[in-house]
C-alpha positions as CSV (number, residue, x, y, z in Angstrom):
1,M,-0.1,0.0,0.0
2,K,1.4,3.3,-1.0
3,L,0.3,6.2,1.3
4,A,0.9,10.0,0.5
5,T,0.2,13.6,2.2
6,W,0.4,16.8,0.5
7,N,-0.6,20.2,1.5
8,V,-1.6,21.6,-1.9
9,N,-2.3,25.1,-0.8
10,S,-5.4,25.6,-2.8
11,L,-6.7,22.6,-4.9
12,K,-8.4,24.9,-7.4
13,V,-4.9,26.3,-8.3
14,R,-3.1,22.9,-7.9
15,L,-5.6,20.6,-9.5
16,P,-3.4,19.8,-12.6
17,H,-0.5,19.3,-10.6
18,V,-2.4,16.7,-8.4
19,L,-3.9,15.0,-11.4
20,D,-0.5,14.6,-13.1
21,W,1.1,13.4,-9.7
22,L,-1.5,10.7,-9.3
23,A,-1.0,9.4,-12.6
24,T,2.6,9.1,-12.2
25,E,2.8,7.9,-8.7
26,Q,-0.4,6.2,-8.4
27,P,-0.7,6.2,-4.5
28,D,-3.5,4.0,-3.0
29,V,-4.5,6.7,-0.9
30,L,-3.4,10.4,-1.0
31,C,-4.3,13.0,1.9
32,L,-4.7,16.6,0.8
33,Q,-4.5,19.7,3.2
34,E,-5.5,23.4,2.5
35,T,-8.0,22.4,-0.3
36,K,-9.4,25.8,0.4
37,Q,-12.7,24.8,-1.1
38,E,-16.2,24.1,0.2
39,D,-17.5,20.6,-0.6
40,K,-19.8,21.9,-3.4
41,A,-16.7,23.2,-5.3
42,F,-14.6,20.1,-4.7
43,P,-13.6,18.4,-8.1
44,F,-15.0,14.9,-7.4
45,A,-15.7,14.4,-11.0
46,E,-12.3,15.2,-12.2
47,L,-10.7,12.9,-9.6
48,E,-13.2,10.1,-10.3
49,A,-12.0,10.3,-13.8
50,A,-8.3,9.8,-12.6
51,G,-9.5,6.6,-10.8
52,Y,-9.8,8.0,-7.3
53,T,-12.8,8.3,-5.2
54,A,-12.6,11.4,-2.9
55,H,-14.2,12.3,0.5
56,H,-13.6,16.0,1.5
57,N,-14.2,18.1,4.6
58,G,-14.1,21.5,3.2
59,Q,-14.7,25.3,4.0
60,K,-14.4,28.3,1.8
61,T,-11.0,30.1,1.6
62,Y,-9.3,28.3,4.4
63,N,-8.2,24.8,5.6
64,G,-10.0,22.0,4.0
65,V,-8.8,18.3,3.9
66,A,-9.4,15.4,1.6
67,L,-8.8,11.7,1.2
68,L,-8.4,10.4,-2.4
69,G,-8.4,6.7,-2.7
70,R,-8.1,3.9,-5.4
71,I,-9.6,1.6,-2.8
72,A,-13.2,1.8,-1.3
73,A,-13.4,3.7,1.9
74,T,-15.4,2.7,4.9
75,D,-16.4,4.6,8.4
76,V,-15.5,7.9,7.1
77,T,-15.1,10.5,9.9
78,R,-15.0,14.2,9.8
79,D,-13.6,16.5,12.6
80,I,-12.5,15.6,16.0
81,P,-15.3,14.1,17.9
82,D,-16.5,16.2,20.9
83,F,-14.1,19.0,20.0
84,D,-15.9,22.2,19.2
85,D,-14.2,23.7,16.2
86,P,-15.5,25.3,13.1
87,Q,-12.3,24.8,11.1
88,K,-12.1,21.9,8.8
89,R,-8.9,20.2,9.6
90,I,-9.7,16.4,10.1
91,I,-10.9,13.6,8.0
92,A,-10.3,9.8,8.4
93,A,-11.4,6.7,6.7
94,T,-10.6,2.8,6.7
95,Y,-8.9,1.3,3.5
96,D,-8.5,-2.4,3.4
97,G,-8.2,-2.4,7.4
98,V,-6.1,0.4,7.6
99,R,-7.3,3.5,9.3
100,V,-6.0,6.7,7.5
101,I,-6.4,10.0,9.3
102,C,-5.5,13.1,7.2
103,A,-4.7,16.2,9.7
104,Y,-4.1,19.7,9.0
105,I,-2.8,20.9,12.3
106,P,-3.0,24.7,12.9
107,N,0.0,26.7,12.2
108,G,-0.1,28.7,15.5
109,Q,1.1,32.1,14.1
110,E,3.3,33.2,17.0
111,V,4.3,31.7,20.4
112,G,1.9,33.1,23.0
113,S,-0.7,34.3,20.7
114,E,-4.4,33.0,20.6
115,K,-3.8,31.1,17.5
116,Y,-0.9,29.4,19.2
117,E,-2.9,28.4,22.4
118,Y,-5.6,27.2,20.0
119,K,-2.9,24.9,18.2
120,L,-2.0,23.5,21.5
121,R,-5.6,22.8,22.4
122,W,-6.2,21.4,19.1
123,L,-3.2,19.1,19.4
124,A,-4.4,17.9,22.8
125,A,-7.8,17.1,21.5
126,L,-6.4,15.2,18.7
127,Q,-4.2,13.0,21.0
128,G,-7.3,12.2,23.1
129,W,-9.1,11.2,20.1
130,L,-6.2,9.3,18.6
131,Q,-5.8,7.1,21.6
132,Q,-9.3,5.8,21.1
133,E,-8.7,5.2,17.4
134,I,-5.6,3.3,17.9
135,Q,-7.4,0.9,20.2
136,R,-10.2,0.5,17.5
137,Y,-7.9,0.3,14.4
138,P,-4.4,-1.1,15.3
139,R,-3.3,-0.5,11.6
140,L,-3.4,3.1,11.9
141,A,-1.4,6.0,10.0
142,L,-1.8,9.8,10.9
143,L,-0.7,11.7,7.7
144,G,-0.7,15.5,7.1
145,D,0.8,18.9,7.8
146,Y,1.7,19.0,11.2
147,N,3.2,22.4,11.2
148,I,5.9,21.0,13.7
149,A,9.6,20.5,13.0
150,P,10.2,17.6,15.4
151,E,14.0,18.2,15.6
152,D,16.8,20.7,14.8
153,R,17.9,18.5,11.8
154,D,14.4,19.2,10.5
155,V,15.0,23.1,10.1
156,H,17.4,24.8,7.9
157,D,18.6,27.3,10.4
158,P,17.9,25.9,14.1
159,A,19.3,29.0,15.9
160,A,16.8,31.3,13.9
161,F,13.8,29.1,14.8
162,K,14.8,28.4,18.4
163,D,11.6,28.7,20.6
164,Q,9.6,30.2,17.6
165,V,6.4,28.8,16.2
166,L,6.8,25.2,14.5
167,C,9.8,24.7,16.6
168,S,8.8,25.7,20.1
169,V,9.3,23.2,23.0
170,P,5.5,22.6,23.6
171,E,5.0,21.8,19.9
172,R,7.8,19.5,19.9
173,E,6.6,17.7,23.1
174,A,3.1,17.3,21.3
175,F,4.9,15.7,18.5
176,Q,6.7,13.3,21.0
177,K,3.4,12.4,22.6
178,F,2.4,10.9,19.2
179,I,5.6,9.0,19.3
180,G,4.9,8.0,22.9
181,M,1.6,6.4,21.8
182,G,3.8,3.9,19.7
183,L,3.5,5.6,16.4
184,S,6.7,5.7,14.3
185,D,8.0,8.7,12.2
186,S,8.3,6.6,8.9
187,F,10.6,9.2,7.2
188,R,13.2,8.6,10.2
189,Q,12.9,4.8,9.8
190,F,15.4,5.1,7.0
191,E,18.6,6.7,6.4
192,Q,17.9,10.1,4.8
193,A,19.8,12.9,3.1
194,E,20.8,15.7,5.3
195,K,18.7,18.9,5.2
196,S,15.6,17.0,3.9
197,Y,12.8,19.4,4.0
198,S,9.1,19.3,2.9
199,W,8.3,22.9,3.0
200,W,10.0,26.0,1.7
201,D,8.9,29.8,1.9
202,Y,7.8,31.4,-1.3
203,R,10.0,34.5,-0.2
204,M,13.6,35.0,-0.6
205,M,14.2,32.1,-2.7
206,G,13.7,29.6,0.1
207,F,13.4,26.5,-2.3
208,R,16.2,27.5,-4.5
209,R,18.4,28.0,-1.3
210,N,16.8,24.8,0.4
211,A,15.7,27.0,3.3
212,G,13.1,24.6,4.3
213,L,11.5,22.8,7.3
214,R,10.3,19.2,7.5
215,I,6.6,19.8,8.7
216,D,4.9,17.2,6.7
217,H,4.8,13.6,8.3
218,I,3.4,10.1,8.0
219,L,3.2,8.6,11.4
220,L,2.5,4.8,11.6
221,S,1.3,2.4,14.2
222,P,3.6,-0.6,15.0
223,P,1.8,-3.1,12.7
224,L,2.2,-0.6,9.9
225,A,5.6,0.6,10.8
226,A,7.0,-3.0,10.6
227,T,5.9,-3.2,6.9
228,C,7.0,0.1,5.8
229,S,9.9,-0.3,3.1
230,T,10.5,3.3,2.2
231,C,9.6,6.8,2.9
232,R,10.5,9.9,0.7
233,I,9.9,13.6,0.1
234,D,8.9,14.1,-3.6
235,K,10.5,17.5,-4.4
236,A,9.6,17.4,-8.0
237,P,6.2,19.2,-7.7
238,R,7.7,22.0,-5.9
239,K,9.8,22.9,-9.1
240,L,6.8,23.2,-11.2
241,E,5.4,26.8,-12.1
242,R,2.9,28.1,-9.4
243,P,3.8,25.1,-6.9
244,S,2.4,24.6,-3.6
245,D,5.0,25.5,-1.0
246,H,5.0,22.0,0.4
247,A,6.2,18.8,-1.5
248,P,4.4,15.6,-1.0
249,V,5.6,12.7,1.3
250,V,5.3,9.1,0.5
251,A,5.4,6.0,2.3
252,E,5.2,2.3,0.9
253,L,3.9,-0.4,2.9
254,T,3.7,-4.3,2.3
255,L,0.9,-5.4,4.2
256,P,-0.4,-8.9,5.0
257,P,-4.0,-9.5,4.8
258,A,-6.1,-7.6,7.5
């Protein structure tokens, strides 16, 4: 099973990139973040023509998450249960016995701000729900834009980002709580090139200078992590005209029957 995640930063703008990438990579499930569309505007038909059934949790202008699958999905869930939040940041479904959760974790804006406090509350709510999901679905994958660089090696300039949003201690501690639940950072299961990032600022030639951060992650429960054969960041779409500022992350699993 090939799983992938990609913050497309507006699916309306990036749909041709997504369709081309699906045709080339053919993931079994692709998680999208920042679709920035209401459900009524979502390109279900175009994706169906490409061989993918989509499930979307959208809102106008901001946020929005989607699951695109070549496999039939069951038990589709939108939003974190019992967490009052108008922002559309979660969608989950089960594919061939694998629970796939697509998450767009809040950015947080600035340490100490209201948006930062919201981010920490949101992470706590996700962790509480995730503990229940792991009990129900031992084969679970949490994919998405976490807006957290877990370690200094995931940041192009650790000194500049020290104690700043995306790299602050509470955010990194929240990431480690996912690891503490038994989830594995699939990218770090394998030897990777130094300075491997998944996001680069549009400004100041961030991509050209590789001034990036690794903030897009695929975390796997133990039964899935044991079958993961590779995880990589695909920088090719970031080189296109009018790209997203994020690159896709792809993990490949060799799964026994559920």
